[in-house]
PDB file of N, H, CA, C and O in Angstrom:
ATOM      1  N   MET A   1       1.331  25.551 -26.622  1.00  0.00           N
ATOM      2  CA  MET A   1       0.296  24.356 -26.697  1.00  0.00           C
ATOM      3  C   MET A   1       1.426  22.929 -26.281  1.00  0.00           C
ATOM      4  O   MET A   1       0.943  22.041 -25.579  1.00  0.00           O
ATOM      5  N   PRO A   2       2.600  22.823 -26.657  1.00  0.00           N
ATOM      6  CA  PRO A   2       3.663  21.822 -25.991  1.00  0.00           C
ATOM      7  C   PRO A   2       3.805  21.689 -24.775  1.00  0.00           C
ATOM      8  O   PRO A   2       4.107  20.591 -24.307  1.00  0.00           O
ATOM      9  N   GLY A   3       3.612  22.813 -23.976  1.00  0.00           N
ATOM     10  H   GLY A   3       3.367  23.705 -24.357  1.00  0.00           H
ATOM     11  CA  GLY A   3       3.658  22.422 -22.596  1.00  0.00           C
ATOM     12  C   GLY A   3       2.519  22.437 -21.727  1.00  0.00           C
ATOM     13  O   GLY A   3       2.720  22.290 -20.521  1.00  0.00           O
ATOM     14  N   ASN A   4       1.230  22.609 -22.202  1.00  0.00           N
ATOM     15  H   ASN A   4       1.066  22.728 -23.182  1.00  0.00           H
ATOM     16  CA  ASN A   4       0.363  21.819 -21.662  1.00  0.00           C
ATOM     17  C   ASN A   4       0.397  20.676 -21.812  1.00  0.00           C
ATOM     18  O   ASN A   4       0.273  19.981 -20.803  1.00  0.00           O
ATOM     19  N   ARG A   5       0.596  19.959 -23.257  1.00  0.00           N
ATOM     20  H   ARG A   5       0.696  20.523 -24.077  1.00  0.00           H
ATOM     21  CA  ARG A   5       0.599  18.548 -23.446  1.00  0.00           C
ATOM     22  C   ARG A   5       1.308  17.578 -22.550  1.00  0.00           C
ATOM     23  O   ARG A   5       0.988  16.435 -22.227  1.00  0.00           O
ATOM     24  N   ASN A   6       2.532  18.436 -22.168  1.00  0.00           N
ATOM     25  H   ASN A   6       2.792  19.365 -22.431  1.00  0.00           H
ATOM     26  CA  ASN A   6       3.628  17.894 -21.254  1.00  0.00           C
ATOM     27  C   ASN A   6       3.285  17.494 -19.612  1.00  0.00           C
ATOM     28  O   ASN A   6       3.765  16.617 -18.893  1.00  0.00           O
ATOM     29  N   ILE A   7       2.016  18.754 -19.297  1.00  0.00           N
ATOM     30  H   ILE A   7       1.625  19.465 -19.881  1.00  0.00           H
ATOM     31  CA  ILE A   7       1.676  18.810 -17.963  1.00  0.00           C
ATOM     32  C   ILE A   7       0.687  17.594 -18.041  1.00  0.00           C
ATOM     33  O   ILE A   7       0.693  16.916 -17.014  1.00  0.00           O
ATOM     34  N   LEU A   8      -0.224  17.134 -19.106  1.00  0.00           N
ATOM     35  H   LEU A   8      -0.229  17.685 -19.940  1.00  0.00           H
ATOM     36  CA  LEU A   8      -0.977  16.482 -19.017  1.00  0.00           C
ATOM     37  C   LEU A   8      -0.407  14.765 -19.062  1.00  0.00           C
ATOM     38  O   LEU A   8      -0.991  13.753 -18.675  1.00  0.00           O
ATOM     39  N   TYR A   9       0.967  14.928 -19.701  1.00  0.00           N
ATOM     40  H   TYR A   9       1.441  15.750 -20.016  1.00  0.00           H
ATOM     41  CA  TYR A   9       1.222  13.396 -19.737  1.00  0.00           C
ATOM     42  C   TYR A   9       1.694  13.232 -18.045  1.00  0.00           C
ATOM     43  O   TYR A   9       1.510  12.234 -17.348  1.00  0.00           O
ATOM     44  N   LEU A  10       2.412  14.643 -17.597  1.00  0.00           N
ATOM     45  H   LEU A  10       2.562  15.454 -18.163  1.00  0.00           H
ATOM     46  CA  LEU A  10       2.838  14.488 -16.046  1.00  0.00           C
ATOM     47  C   LEU A  10       1.965  14.129 -15.399  1.00  0.00           C
ATOM     48  O   LEU A  10       2.261  13.314 -14.525  1.00  0.00           O
ATOM     49  N   ILE A  11       0.584  14.534 -15.512  1.00  0.00           N
ATOM     50  H   ILE A  11       0.344  15.195 -16.222  1.00  0.00           H
ATOM     51  CA  ILE A  11      -0.661  14.240 -14.451  1.00  0.00           C
ATOM     52  C   ILE A  11      -0.969  12.829 -14.477  1.00  0.00           C
ATOM     53  O   ILE A  11      -1.301  12.121 -13.525  1.00  0.00           O
ATOM     54  N   ILE A  12      -0.800  12.474 -15.832  1.00  0.00           N
ATOM     55  H   ILE A  12      -0.530  13.048 -16.605  1.00  0.00           H
ATOM     56  CA  ILE A  12      -1.733  10.795 -16.233  1.00  0.00           C
ATOM     57  C   ILE A  12      -0.365   9.917 -15.771  1.00  0.00           C
ATOM     58  O   ILE A  12      -0.587   8.712 -15.649  1.00  0.00           O
ATOM     59  N   GLY A  13       0.938  10.327 -15.514  1.00  0.00           N
ATOM     60  H   GLY A  13       1.118  11.306 -15.614  1.00  0.00           H
ATOM     61  CA  GLY A  13       1.699   9.511 -14.985  1.00  0.00           C
ATOM     62  C   GLY A  13       1.875   9.536 -13.866  1.00  0.00           C
ATOM     63  O   GLY A  13       2.356   8.485 -13.442  1.00  0.00           O
ATOM     64  N   MET A  14       1.665  10.453 -12.982  1.00  0.00           N
ATOM     65  H   MET A  14       1.275  11.306 -13.326  1.00  0.00           H
ATOM     66  CA  MET A  14       1.461  10.668 -11.754  1.00  0.00           C
ATOM     67  C   MET A  14       0.280   9.539 -11.453  1.00  0.00           C
ATOM     68  O   MET A  14       0.537   8.427 -10.991  1.00  0.00           O
ATOM     69  N   LEU A  15      -0.956   9.969 -11.762  1.00  0.00           N
ATOM     70  H   LEU A  15      -1.164  10.872 -12.136  1.00  0.00           H
ATOM     71  CA  LEU A  15      -1.864   9.172 -11.370  1.00  0.00           C
ATOM     72  C   LEU A  15      -1.550   7.658 -11.828  1.00  0.00           C
ATOM     73  O   LEU A  15      -2.147   6.917 -11.047  1.00  0.00           O
ATOM     74  N   VAL A  16      -0.995   7.074 -12.586  1.00  0.00           N
ATOM     75  H   VAL A  16      -0.511   7.676 -13.221  1.00  0.00           H
ATOM     76  CA  VAL A  16      -0.820   5.715 -12.904  1.00  0.00           C
ATOM     77  C   VAL A  16       0.153   5.196 -11.790  1.00  0.00           C
ATOM     78  O   VAL A  16       0.097   3.996 -11.523  1.00  0.00           O
ATOM     79  N   VAL A  17       0.996   5.955 -11.147  1.00  0.00           N
ATOM     80  H   VAL A  17       1.042   6.930 -11.364  1.00  0.00           H
ATOM     81  CA  VAL A  17       1.861   5.600 -10.088  1.00  0.00           C
ATOM     82  C   VAL A  17       1.101   5.432  -8.961  1.00  0.00           C
ATOM     83  O   VAL A  17       1.201   4.414  -8.277  1.00  0.00           O
ATOM     84  N   ALA A  18       0.269   6.429  -8.669  1.00  0.00           N
ATOM     85  H   ALA A  18       0.188   7.256  -9.225  1.00  0.00           H
ATOM     86  CA  ALA A  18      -0.645   6.701  -7.688  1.00  0.00           C
ATOM     87  C   ALA A  18      -1.373   5.164  -7.441  1.00  0.00           C
ATOM     88  O   ALA A  18      -1.371   4.475  -6.421  1.00  0.00           O
ATOM     89  N   VAL A  19      -1.982   4.908  -8.752  1.00  0.00           N
ATOM     90  H   VAL A  19      -1.983   5.468  -9.580  1.00  0.00           H
ATOM     91  CA  VAL A  19      -3.160   3.519  -8.692  1.00  0.00           C
ATOM     92  C   VAL A  19      -2.064   2.539  -8.326  1.00  0.00           C
ATOM     93  O   VAL A  19      -2.124   1.841  -7.313  1.00  0.00           O
ATOM     94  N   GLY A  20      -0.944   2.511  -9.292  1.00  0.00           N
ATOM     95  H   GLY A  20      -0.896   3.078 -10.115  1.00  0.00           H
ATOM     96  CA  GLY A  20       0.100   1.207  -8.953  1.00  0.00           C
ATOM     97  C   GLY A  20       0.398   0.941  -7.627  1.00  0.00           C
ATOM     98  O   GLY A  20       0.529  -0.242  -7.314  1.00  0.00           O
ATOM     99  N   VAL A  21       0.562   2.003  -6.584  1.00  0.00           N
ATOM    100  H   VAL A  21       0.456   2.964  -6.839  1.00  0.00           H
ATOM    101  CA  VAL A  21       1.208   2.244  -5.323  1.00  0.00           C
ATOM    102  C   VAL A  21       0.234   1.896  -4.617  1.00  0.00           C
ATOM    103  O   VAL A  21       0.603   1.274  -3.622  1.00  0.00           O
ATOM    104  N   LEU A  22      -1.334   2.087  -4.736  1.00  0.00           N
ATOM    105  H   LEU A  22      -1.634   2.592  -5.545  1.00  0.00           H
ATOM    106  CA  LEU A  22      -2.443   1.971  -3.670  1.00  0.00           C
ATOM    107  C   LEU A  22      -2.383   0.452  -4.083  1.00  0.00           C
ATOM    108  O   LEU A  22      -2.198  -0.355  -3.172  1.00  0.00           O
ATOM    109  N   GLY A  23      -2.519   0.003  -5.332  1.00  0.00           N
ATOM    110  H   GLY A  23      -2.669   0.659  -6.072  1.00  0.00           H
ATOM    111  CA  GLY A  23      -2.916  -1.346  -5.531  1.00  0.00           C
ATOM    112  C   GLY A  23      -1.895  -2.119  -5.034  1.00  0.00           C
ATOM    113  O   GLY A  23      -2.376  -3.249  -4.947  1.00  0.00           O
ATOM    114  N   TYR A  24      -0.642  -2.144  -4.621  1.00  0.00           N
ATOM    115  H   TYR A  24      -0.251  -1.226  -4.692  1.00  0.00           H
ATOM    116  CA  TYR A  24       0.421  -2.803  -4.218  1.00  0.00           C
ATOM    117  C   TYR A  24       0.197  -2.896  -2.751  1.00  0.00           C
ATOM    118  O   TYR A  24       0.247  -3.965  -2.144  1.00  0.00           O
ATOM    119  N   ASN A  25      -0.056  -1.728  -2.190  1.00  0.00           N
ATOM    120  H   ASN A  25      -0.096  -0.859  -2.683  1.00  0.00           H
ATOM    121  CA  ASN A  25      -0.363  -2.001  -0.849  1.00  0.00           C
ATOM    122  C   ASN A  25      -1.764  -2.584  -0.479  1.00  0.00           C
ATOM    123  O   ASN A  25      -1.965  -3.066   0.636  1.00  0.00           O
ATOM    124  N   LEU A  26      -2.662  -2.530  -1.381  1.00  0.00           N
ATOM    125  H   LEU A  26      -2.499  -2.138  -2.286  1.00  0.00           H
ATOM    126  CA  LEU A  26      -4.039  -3.406  -0.866  1.00  0.00           C
ATOM    127  C   LEU A  26      -3.240  -5.128  -0.952  1.00  0.00           C
ATOM    128  O   LEU A  26      -3.375  -6.043  -0.141  1.00  0.00           O
ATOM    129  N   TYR A  27      -2.491  -5.108  -2.112  1.00  0.00           N
ATOM    130  H   TYR A  27      -2.382  -4.364  -2.771  1.00  0.00           H
ATOM    131  CA  TYR A  27      -2.299  -6.563  -2.334  1.00  0.00           C
ATOM    132  C   TYR A  27      -1.347  -6.953  -0.775  1.00  0.00           C
ATOM    133  O   TYR A  27      -1.645  -7.812   0.055  1.00  0.00           O
ATOM    134  N   GLN A  28      -0.417  -6.216  -0.757  1.00  0.00           N
ATOM    135  H   GLN A  28      -0.175  -5.518  -1.431  1.00  0.00           H
ATOM    136  CA  GLN A  28       0.522  -6.512   0.692  1.00  0.00           C
ATOM    137  C   GLN A  28      -0.599  -6.773   1.683  1.00  0.00           C
ATOM    138  O   GLN A  28      -0.515  -7.893   2.187  1.00  0.00           O
ATOM    139  N   ALA A  29      -1.566  -6.082   2.073  1.00  0.00           N
ATOM    140  H   ALA A  29      -1.634  -5.172   1.663  1.00  0.00           H
ATOM    141  CA  ALA A  29      -2.606  -5.754   3.122  1.00  0.00           C
ATOM    142  C   ALA A  29      -3.214  -7.415   3.056  1.00  0.00           C
ATOM    143  O   ALA A  29      -3.218  -8.147   4.045  1.00  0.00           O
ATOM    144  N   LYS A  30      -3.626  -7.756   1.931  1.00  0.00           N
ATOM    145  H   LYS A  30      -3.622  -7.162   1.127  1.00  0.00           H
ATOM    146  CA  LYS A  30      -4.370  -8.966   1.819  1.00  0.00           C
ATOM    147  C   LYS A  30      -3.707 -10.305   1.757  1.00  0.00           C
ATOM    148  O   LYS A  30      -4.344 -11.348   1.904  1.00  0.00           O
ATOM    149  N   LYS A  31      -2.181 -10.257   1.498  1.00  0.00           N
ATOM    150  H   LYS A  31      -1.663  -9.410   1.378  1.00  0.00           H
ATOM    151  CA  LYS A  31      -1.523 -11.369   1.654  1.00  0.00           C
ATOM    152  C   LYS A  31      -0.886 -11.353   2.967  1.00  0.00           C
ATOM    153  O   LYS A  31       0.080 -12.108   3.078  1.00  0.00           O
ATOM    154  N   GLN A  32      -1.230 -10.624   4.035  1.00  0.00           N
ATOM    155  H   GLN A  32      -2.015 -10.011   3.944  1.00  0.00           H
ATOM    156  CA  GLN A  32      -0.717 -11.163   5.369  1.00  0.00           C
ATOM    157  C   GLN A  32      -1.330 -12.224   5.939  1.00  0.00           C
ATOM    158  O   GLN A  32      -2.537 -12.382   6.123  1.00  0.00           O
ATOM    159  N   PRO A  33      -0.182 -13.142   6.281  1.00  0.00           N
ATOM    160  CA  PRO A  33      -0.992 -14.644   6.717  1.00  0.00           C
ATOM    161  C   PRO A  33      -2.032 -14.653   7.634  1.00  0.00           C
ATOM    162  O   PRO A  33      -1.937 -13.756   8.472  1.00  0.00           O
ATOM    163  N   GLU A  34      -3.000 -15.385   7.744  1.00  0.00           N
ATOM    164  H   GLU A  34      -3.078 -16.114   7.063  1.00  0.00           H
ATOM    165  CA  GLU A  34      -4.083 -15.673   8.338  1.00  0.00           C
ATOM    166  C   GLU A  34      -3.630 -16.782   9.846  1.00  0.00           C
ATOM    167  O   GLU A  34      -2.735 -17.626   9.887  1.00  0.00           O
ATOM    168  N   GLY A  35      -4.522 -16.424  10.856  1.00  0.00           N
ATOM    169  H   GLY A  35      -5.250 -15.738  10.823  1.00  0.00           H
ATOM    170  CA  GLY A  35      -3.934 -17.610  11.664  1.00  0.00           C
ATOM    171  C   GLY A  35      -3.902 -16.876  13.171  1.00  0.00           C
ATOM    172  O   GLY A  35      -4.803 -16.151  13.593  1.00  0.00           O
ATOM    173  N   LEU A  36      -2.738 -17.200  13.854  1.00  0.00           N
ATOM    174  H   LEU A  36      -2.006 -17.789  13.510  1.00  0.00           H
ATOM    175  CA  LEU A  36      -2.700 -16.749  15.156  1.00  0.00           C
ATOM    176  C   LEU A  36      -1.490 -15.947  15.547  1.00  0.00           C
ATOM    177  O   LEU A  36      -0.490 -16.598  15.847  1.00  0.00           O
ATOM    178  N   GLN A  37      -1.437 -14.889  15.582  1.00  0.00           N
ATOM    179  H   GLN A  37      -2.250 -14.360  15.338  1.00  0.00           H
ATOM    180  CA  GLN A  37      -0.089 -13.935  15.998  1.00  0.00           C
ATOM    181  C   GLN A  37       0.129 -13.979  17.425  1.00  0.00           C
ATOM    182  O   GLN A  37      -0.677 -13.788  18.335  1.00  0.00           O
ATOM    183  N   ILE A  38       1.535 -14.307  17.466  1.00  0.00           N
ATOM    184  H   ILE A  38       2.190 -14.462  16.726  1.00  0.00           H
ATOM    185  CA  ILE A  38       1.968 -13.974  19.223  1.00  0.00           C
ATOM    186  C   ILE A  38       2.895 -12.939  18.930  1.00  0.00           C
ATOM    187  O   ILE A  38       3.794 -13.114  18.107  1.00  0.00           O
ATOM    188  N   ASN A  39       2.714 -11.693  19.651  1.00  0.00           N
ATOM    189  H   ASN A  39       1.984 -11.551  20.320  1.00  0.00           H
ATOM    190  CA  ASN A  39       3.767 -10.998  20.084  1.00  0.00           C
ATOM    191  C   ASN A  39       4.414 -10.657  21.415  1.00  0.00           C
ATOM    192  O   ASN A  39       3.616 -10.600  22.351  1.00  0.00           O
ATOM    193  N   VAL A  40       5.752 -10.405  21.715  1.00  0.00           N
ATOM    194  H   VAL A  40       6.400 -10.451  20.955  1.00  0.00           H
ATOM    195  CA  VAL A  40       6.514 -10.346  22.891  1.00  0.00           C
ATOM    196  C   VAL A  40       6.924  -8.936  22.704  1.00  0.00           C
ATOM    197  O   VAL A  40       7.681  -8.571  21.805  1.00  0.00           O
ATOM    198  N   GLY A  41       6.414  -8.191  23.556  1.00  0.00           N
ATOM    199  H   GLY A  41       5.800  -8.487  24.287  1.00  0.00           H
ATOM    200  CA  GLY A  41       6.988  -6.670  23.747  1.00  0.00           C
ATOM    201  C   GLY A  41       6.647  -5.973  25.233  1.00  0.00           C
ATOM    202  O   GLY A  41       6.016  -6.546  26.122  1.00  0.00           O
ATOM    203  N   PRO A  42       7.238  -4.514  25.322  1.00  0.00           N
ATOM    204  CA  PRO A  42       7.331  -4.129  26.337  1.00  0.00           C
ATOM    205  C   PRO A  42       6.314  -4.251  27.262  1.00  0.00           C
ATOM    206  O   PRO A  42       6.530  -4.409  28.463  1.00  0.00           O
ATOM    207  N   GLY A  43       4.896  -4.167  26.621  1.00  0.00           N
ATOM    208  H   GLY A  43       4.721  -4.039  25.645  1.00  0.00           H
ATOM    209  CA  GLY A  43       3.817  -4.286  27.332  1.00  0.00           C
ATOM    210  C   GLY A  43       3.393  -5.995  27.901  1.00  0.00           C
ATOM    211  O   GLY A  43       2.464  -6.326  28.639  1.00  0.00           O
ATOM    212  N   GLY A  44       4.360  -6.792  27.302  1.00  0.00           N
ATOM    213  H   GLY A  44       5.114  -6.524  26.703  1.00  0.00           H
ATOM    214  CA  GLY A  44       3.863  -8.206  27.815  1.00  0.00           C
ATOM    215  C   GLY A  44       3.506  -8.932  26.646  1.00  0.00           C
ATOM    216  O   GLY A  44       3.849  -8.399  25.591  1.00  0.00           O
ATOM    217  N   LEU A  45       2.855 -10.099  26.564  1.00  0.00           N
ATOM    218  H   LEU A  45       2.576 -10.532  27.421  1.00  0.00           H
ATOM    219  CA  LEU A  45       2.599 -11.077  25.614  1.00  0.00           C
ATOM    220  C   LEU A  45       1.430 -10.700  25.074  1.00  0.00           C
ATOM    221  O   LEU A  45       0.588 -10.247  25.850  1.00  0.00           O
ATOM    222  N   THR A  46       1.148 -10.785  23.808  1.00  0.00           N
ATOM    223  H   THR A  46       1.832 -11.153  23.178  1.00  0.00           H
ATOM    224  CA  THR A  46      -0.073 -10.642  23.151  1.00  0.00           C
ATOM    225  C   THR A  46      -0.561 -11.422  22.007  1.00  0.00           C
ATOM    226  O   THR A  46       0.096 -11.442  20.966  1.00  0.00           O
ATOM    227  N   ILE A  47      -1.653 -12.059  22.122  1.00  0.00           N
ATOM    228  H   ILE A  47      -2.186 -12.043  22.968  1.00  0.00           H
ATOM    229  CA  ILE A  47      -2.129 -13.044  21.247  1.00  0.00           C
ATOM    230  C   ILE A  47      -3.229 -12.666  20.480  1.00  0.00           C
ATOM    231  O   ILE A  47      -4.238 -12.410  21.137  1.00  0.00           O
ATOM    232  N   GLN A  48      -3.326 -12.543  19.054  1.00  0.00           N
ATOM    233  H   GLN A  48      -2.507 -12.751  18.521  1.00  0.00           H
ATOM    234  CA  GLN A  48      -4.378 -11.874  17.821  1.00  0.00           C
ATOM    235  C   GLN A  48      -4.736 -13.228  17.281  1.00  0.00           C
ATOM    236  O   GLN A  48      -3.865 -14.062  17.034  1.00  0.00           O
ATOM    237  N   ASN A  49      -5.970 -13.441  17.103  1.00  0.00           N
ATOM    238  H   ASN A  49      -6.678 -12.764  17.303  1.00  0.00           H
ATOM    239  CA  ASN A  49      -6.278 -14.543  16.131  1.00  0.00           C
ATOM    240  C   ASN A  49      -6.848 -13.373  14.592  1.00  0.00           C
ATOM    241  O   ASN A  49      -7.788 -12.583  14.503  1.00  0.00           O
ATOM    242  N   LYS A  50      -6.123 -13.641  13.930  1.00  0.00           N
ATOM    243  H   LYS A  50      -5.360 -14.283  14.002  1.00  0.00           H
ATOM    244  CA  LYS A  50      -6.269 -13.097  12.400  1.00  0.00           C
ATOM    245  C   LYS A  50      -7.176 -13.522  11.572  1.00  0.00           C
ATOM    246  O   LYS A  50      -7.230 -13.067  10.430  1.00  0.00           O
TER     247      LYS A  50
END
């Protein structure tokens, strides 16, 4: 029985970590600055309106 309980705690912990990581990624995606983005790369100059 104690082994099953440890596995349950492990699964719950992994789910909590996964939700935290997904929440942080969503926060970072929303936090990106809005406005005009200018990139200079091998393909030339690109301008994007965010």
